[in-house]
C-alpha positions as CSV (number, residue, x, y, z in Angstrom):
1,M,-23.5,-3.0,13.6
2,P,-19.8,-2.3,13.7
3,R,-18.5,1.2,13.0
4,Y,-15.4,1.0,10.9
5,S,-14.5,4.7,11.1
6,V,-15.4,7.7,13.2
7,E,-16.9,11.0,12.4
8,T,-14.3,13.7,11.6
9,Q,-14.5,17.4,11.3
10,P,-15.9,18.3,7.8
11,L,-13.6,20.1,5.4
12,T,-15.3,23.4,4.5
13,R,-12.7,25.0,2.3
14,H,-12.1,24.7,-1.5
15,L,-9.3,22.1,-2.0
16,S,-6.5,22.7,-4.4
17,G,-3.5,20.7,-5.6
18,P,-2.8,17.9,-8.1
19,L,-5.9,15.9,-7.0
20,A,-8.3,18.7,-7.5
21,W,-8.4,18.2,-11.2
22,Q,-11.1,18.4,-13.9
23,A,-10.9,16.3,-17.1
24,S,-10.1,19.3,-19.4
25,E,-7.1,20.1,-17.3
26,L,-5.4,16.7,-17.5
27,R,-2.6,16.2,-20.0
28,E,-1.8,12.8,-21.4
29,Q,1.7,12.7,-19.9
30,E,0.1,13.1,-16.4
31,W,-1.7,9.7,-16.6
32,L,-0.4,7.6,-19.5
33,H,2.7,5.4,-19.1
34,S,4.1,3.3,-21.9
35,L,5.9,-0.1,-21.8
36,D,8.8,0.9,-24.2
37,A,11.1,-1.4,-26.1
38,D,13.4,-1.9,-23.1
39,C,10.4,-2.9,-20.9
40,Q,9.1,-5.2,-23.6
41,S,12.5,-6.9,-23.9
42,E,12.5,-7.5,-20.1
43,I,8.9,-8.8,-20.3
44,A,9.8,-11.2,-23.1
45,A,12.6,-12.6,-21.1
46,V,10.4,-13.2,-18.1
47,I,7.7,-14.9,-20.3
48,E,10.4,-17.3,-21.7
49,H,11.4,-18.1,-18.1
50,I,7.9,-18.7,-17.0
51,R,7.2,-21.0,-19.9
52,R,10.2,-23.1,-19.0
53,H,9.7,-22.9,-15.2
54,P,5.9,-22.6,-14.6
55,V,4.6,-21.9,-11.2
56,M,1.3,-20.5,-9.9
57,T,1.1,-16.7,-10.6
58,V,0.7,-15.8,-6.9
59,L,4.1,-17.5,-6.2
60,L,5.9,-15.2,-8.6
61,D,8.2,-12.6,-6.9
62,A,9.3,-9.5,-8.7
63,D,12.6,-9.6,-6.8
64,D,13.5,-12.9,-8.6
65,F,13.6,-11.2,-12.0
66,D,16.0,-8.7,-13.5
67,M,13.6,-6.0,-14.8
68,P,15.2,-2.6,-14.0
69,K,13.4,-0.7,-16.8
70,C,10.0,-2.1,-15.8
71,R,10.8,-1.3,-12.2
72,A,11.6,2.3,-12.9
73,L,8.4,2.6,-14.9
74,M,6.2,1.2,-12.1
75,Q,8.0,3.4,-9.6
76,A,6.9,6.3,-11.8
77,V,3.4,5.0,-11.7
78,R,3.5,4.8,-7.9
79,Q,4.6,8.4,-7.8
80,R,1.7,9.4,-10.0
81,L,-0.7,7.6,-7.6
82,D,0.8,9.1,-4.5
83,H,1.6,12.6,-5.6
84,G,0.0,13.3,-9.0
85,C,-3.5,12.9,-10.4
86,G,-4.1,9.7,-8.5
87,F,-4.6,7.3,-11.4
88,A,-2.5,5.8,-14.3
89,L,-3.0,3.8,-17.4
90,V,-0.1,1.6,-18.6
91,D,0.1,0.8,-22.3
92,R,0.5,-2.2,-23.0
93,L,1.3,-5.9,-22.8
94,P,1.9,-7.8,-26.1
95,M,-1.3,-9.8,-26.1
96,E,-0.7,-11.0,-29.7
97,S,2.2,-13.1,-28.6
98,I,1.3,-14.2,-25.0
99,S,-1.6,-16.0,-23.4
100,K,-4.1,-14.6,-20.9
101,Q,-2.4,-16.5,-18.1
102,E,1.0,-15.1,-19.1
103,A,-0.4,-11.6,-19.3
104,T,-1.8,-12.0,-15.8
105,A,1.5,-13.2,-14.5
106,I,3.4,-10.1,-15.9
107,Y,0.6,-7.8,-14.6
108,W,1.1,-9.5,-11.2
109,L,4.8,-8.9,-11.3
110,L,4.5,-5.3,-12.5
111,S,1.8,-4.5,-9.9
112,S,4.0,-6.0,-7.2
113,M,6.5,-3.2,-8.0
114,V,3.8,-0.6,-7.2
115,S,2.7,-2.2,-3.9
116,R,1.9,-5.6,-2.3
117,P,-1.0,-7.6,-3.7
118,V,-3.5,-8.7,-1.0
119,A,-6.6,-10.8,-0.7
120,Q,-9.9,-9.5,-2.1
121,K,-12.2,-11.9,-0.4
122,L,-12.4,-13.8,2.9
123,D,-11.6,-17.0,1.1
124,G,-8.2,-15.6,0.2
125,T,-8.8,-14.8,-3.5
126,M,-5.8,-12.8,-4.7
127,I,-6.5,-12.5,-8.4
128,Y,-10.1,-11.5,-9.1
129,D,-11.9,-11.8,-12.5
130,V,-14.2,-8.9,-13.4
131,H,-16.8,-10.2,-15.9
132,D,-20.5,-10.5,-16.4
133,T,-21.8,-13.8,-14.9
134,G,-25.4,-13.1,-15.5
135,A,-26.1,-12.8,-11.8
136,K,-28.1,-9.9,-10.3
137,A,-26.5,-7.6,-7.6
138,V,-29.5,-7.4,-5.2
139,A,-29.4,-6.4,-1.6
140,G,-27.9,-9.1,0.7
141,S,-27.0,-11.4,-2.2
142,G,-23.3,-10.9,-1.9
143,I,-23.2,-10.5,-5.7
144,R,-20.8,-7.7,-6.4
145,P,-21.8,-5.3,-9.3
146,D,-18.5,-6.1,-11.0
147,K,-20.0,-9.5,-11.8
148,T,-22.7,-7.9,-13.9
149,N,-22.8,-5.7,-17.0
150,I,-24.7,-2.8,-15.3
151,D,-23.5,0.7,-15.1
152,L,-21.2,0.9,-12.1
153,T,-21.7,4.1,-10.1
154,F,-18.6,5.8,-8.8
155,H,-17.1,3.9,-5.9
156,N,-13.9,2.9,-4.2
157,D,-13.2,-0.8,-3.6
158,N,-14.0,-2.5,-0.3
159,S,-15.9,0.6,0.9
160,Y,-18.2,-1.8,2.7
161,N,-15.5,-3.4,4.9
162,N,-12.0,-2.7,6.4
163,P,-9.3,-2.2,5.3
164,L,-9.6,-0.5,2.0
165,P,-6.8,-1.4,-0.4
166,D,-4.4,1.4,-1.0
167,F,-4.5,0.9,-4.8
168,V,-6.6,-1.0,-7.3
169,G,-5.3,-2.4,-10.5
170,L,-7.3,-3.6,-13.5
171,L,-5.9,-5.4,-16.5
172,C,-8.0,-5.6,-19.7
173,L,-7.7,-9.1,-21.3
174,K,-10.7,-8.6,-23.5
175,P,-12.8,-5.4,-23.9
176,A,-16.6,-5.4,-24.4
177,K,-18.3,-5.5,-27.7
178,K,-19.8,-2.1,-26.9
179,G,-19.6,0.1,-23.8
180,G,-17.7,-0.6,-20.6
181,V,-16.0,2.8,-20.7
182,S,-13.8,3.5,-17.6
183,R,-14.4,6.6,-15.6
184,V,-12.4,8.2,-12.8
185,M,-13.0,11.2,-10.6
186,S,-11.0,12.7,-7.8
187,F,-12.8,12.9,-4.4
188,E,-11.3,16.4,-4.0
189,T,-12.9,17.5,-7.2
190,A,-16.2,16.0,-6.0
191,H,-15.8,17.8,-2.7
192,N,-15.3,21.1,-4.4
193,A,-18.4,20.7,-6.5
194,L,-20.4,19.7,-3.5
195,L,-19.1,22.8,-1.6
196,A,-20.2,25.0,-4.5
197,R,-23.5,23.4,-5.4
198,Y,-24.8,21.5,-2.4
199,R,-23.0,23.0,0.6
200,D,-25.9,22.2,2.9
201,V,-25.4,18.4,2.6
202,L,-21.7,18.3,2.9
203,E,-21.6,17.9,6.7
204,R,-24.0,14.9,6.4
205,L,-21.4,13.0,4.3
206,Y,-19.0,13.0,7.3
207,A,-21.6,11.2,9.4
208,P,-22.3,7.4,9.3
209,F,-24.2,5.6,6.5
210,I,-25.2,1.9,6.5
211,F,-23.3,-0.3,4.0
212,D,-24.2,-3.8,2.8
213,R,-21.0,-5.9,3.5
214,Q,-21.6,-8.0,0.4
215,R,-21.5,-11.2,2.5
216,E,-17.8,-10.7,3.2
217,F,-17.9,-11.3,6.9
218,F,-17.6,-14.2,9.4
219,P,-20.8,-16.1,10.4
220,D,-21.1,-14.4,13.8
221,D,-20.7,-10.8,12.3
222,P,-23.5,-8.5,11.2
223,P,-24.2,-8.1,7.5
224,T,-23.9,-4.3,7.5
225,I,-21.5,-1.7,8.7
226,S,-21.9,1.9,9.7
227,A,-19.3,4.4,8.4
228,P,-19.1,8.0,7.0
229,I,-18.6,8.5,3.3
230,F,-16.1,11.4,3.7
231,E,-13.3,11.6,6.2
232,N,-10.9,14.4,7.1
233,N,-7.6,12.9,8.2
234,G,-5.5,15.9,7.5
235,G,-6.8,15.5,3.9
236,L,-9.8,14.1,2.2
237,S,-10.4,10.4,1.9
238,A,-13.6,8.6,1.0
239,R,-15.6,5.4,1.5
240,L,-17.9,5.6,-1.5
241,G,-20.3,2.8,-2.4
242,I,-23.8,4.2,-3.2
243,H,-25.0,0.8,-4.4
244,Q,-23.9,-0.8,-1.0
245,V,-25.4,2.1,0.9
246,R,-28.9,1.7,-0.7
247,N,-28.7,-2.0,-0.1
248,G,-27.6,-1.5,3.5
249,Y,-30.7,0.6,4.3
250,E,-32.9,-1.9,2.5
251,M,-31.4,-4.8,4.4
252,T,-31.9,-3.2,7.8
253,G,-35.3,-1.9,7.0
254,T,-34.1,1.6,7.7
255,E,-35.7,4.5,5.8
256,M,-33.4,7.3,4.7
257,D,-34.3,10.6,6.3
258,D,-34.5,13.7,4.1
259,E,-31.0,14.8,4.9
260,T,-29.5,11.4,4.0
261,S,-31.5,11.2,0.8
262,R,-30.4,14.7,-0.3
263,A,-26.8,13.9,0.5
264,I,-26.9,10.7,-1.7
265,S,-28.7,12.6,-4.5
266,A,-26.1,15.4,-4.4
267,L,-23.3,12.8,-4.7
268,E,-25.0,11.2,-7.7
269,A,-25.5,14.6,-9.3
270,V,-21.8,15.5,-8.9
271,F,-20.5,12.2,-10.1
272,S,-22.7,12.3,-13.2
273,D,-21.1,15.6,-14.3
274,S,-19.0,14.8,-17.3
275,E,-16.8,17.8,-16.9
276,L,-15.5,16.6,-13.5
277,Q,-14.7,13.0,-14.6
278,F,-12.1,11.5,-16.9
279,N,-13.2,8.8,-19.3
280,F,-11.2,6.3,-21.3
281,T,-11.8,2.9,-23.0
282,M,-9.3,0.2,-22.0
283,E,-7.9,-2.0,-24.8
284,S,-6.6,-5.5,-24.6
285,G,-3.2,-5.5,-22.8
286,Q,-3.7,-2.1,-21.1
287,F,-4.0,-1.8,-17.3
288,Q,-4.9,0.9,-15.0
289,Y,-4.4,1.8,-11.3
290,V,-6.2,4.2,-9.0
291,N,-5.3,5.5,-5.5
292,N,-8.3,3.9,-3.9
293,K,-8.9,6.3,-1.1
294,V,-8.8,9.5,-3.1
295,I,-10.1,8.5,-6.6
296,G,-13.5,7.1,-7.4
297,H,-13.8,4.8,-10.4
298,S,-16.7,3.4,-12.4
299,R,-17.6,2.0,-15.8
300,T,-20.5,2.3,-18.1
301,E,-23.0,-0.5,-18.9
302,F,-21.7,-2.8,-21.6
303,E,-22.8,-5.2,-24.3
304,D,-20.9,-8.4,-24.6
305,F,-20.0,-10.8,-27.4
306,E,-21.9,-14.1,-27.8
307,S,-18.7,-16.2,-27.7
308,L,-17.4,-16.9,-24.2
309,E,-13.8,-16.6,-25.4
310,D,-14.5,-13.0,-26.7
311,R,-16.4,-11.7,-23.7
312,R,-15.2,-8.7,-21.7
313,H,-12.7,-9.9,-19.1
314,L,-10.7,-7.8,-16.7
315,V,-8.4,-9.0,-13.9
316,R,-8.3,-7.0,-10.7
317,L,-5.6,-6.7,-8.0
318,W,-5.8,-5.0,-4.7
319,L,-2.6,-3.5,-3.4
320,R,-1.9,-2.6,0.2
321,D,1.4,-2.1,2.1
322,A,0.0,-2.2,5.7
323,G,-1.3,-5.2,7.7
324,D,-1.1,-8.8,6.6
325,R,-2.2,-10.0,3.2
326,S,-5.5,-11.5,4.3
327,Y,-8.9,-9.8,3.5
328,P,-9.3,-8.5,7.1
329,G,-5.7,-7.3,7.0
C-alpha cells in the first residue's frame, strides 16, 4: 500500500502558543466574526446581481465583485486560522431573505477570499452536501460518516488520502432537530494531554497506521494507505481519522498489536475530554472554518426532522492554495 507521509522525530516537549488552547481559555472575540451592516449591504448587492445574471456557483469569482468590507472580514478569518486559535465561526447570512442556492453562492465567494476551493472527490465535486442519507459507513463501502447521523469522532478531512485541504468550511443551511453539536480541538492541546497522561504511546503516533481510502482512488490503486497520525515538520500537524484507521485494519485483515491499540485508545480518551474541546451549535446561515492540519473537528449524533425540507443540511468546501484544483492535487 502507498505511504503518503514518512515517519518524523516525535515531539516530546510541552507545546505552547495560540494553538495550545483549552475551551475555558478562549474568548468569543478570538473565534467569532460577524457580518456587519456594511458586509450585509455588499452581500445584498451581489445577490441582486446573481438573480439578474445567474451562473453556476462554481463559476463565480470573488474578484468580479466589489466587496471590500467582506474581503477585510475574510482576511481577518484567514489570519485567525493561520496565526490564532485555528478555527472561526462567521455569523451570519440573511437566510430569511435568500434561498439555499443563493446562500451557497455567497458562502462560495466569501470562502474564496480565504483560500481557493478545490475538489473533494475524484469525480471533481467542488461543493459537498453534508447530510444523513440513511447509508451505513462500514469498512470498504466508501460511505463517508458525514453522510450519516452518527457521532463523528474527531478527525481532519481527507486524512485517508493526499493532499489534505488547508482549510475546511461548513455552512449551515438547516440545523438538526436535536444534536449535531460542532466540536473542535487543537492537535497541540491533544499532544500536550497525551504527553502528560499517555507518554508511553506518543511515539507510536508518529509511525504508520492503515487508513481506509473511502473508495477515493483510481481502479489500479490499493484501497488503503499507510501513514502516521502525527508529524513533526517544525511544528505539529496531524492526519487523524480513527474511523478510517479501524476500517483500514479490518479491510486488510491486520490485527492491531497492543501498542497500536493503546495509542488509539489514548487518542479517543483525550478527544473525549470536554475540558480540551470547544463546542458550539451552528445555526442557519452561520459558517465555520478550521485549519485542517492543526485542528480536529467533529459533531455529535443528531436527530432529524421528518420533512425532507427541514432536515439537517450543511455545505462543505475544501480550500487549498497549493497544487491544482483536482482531488489528487
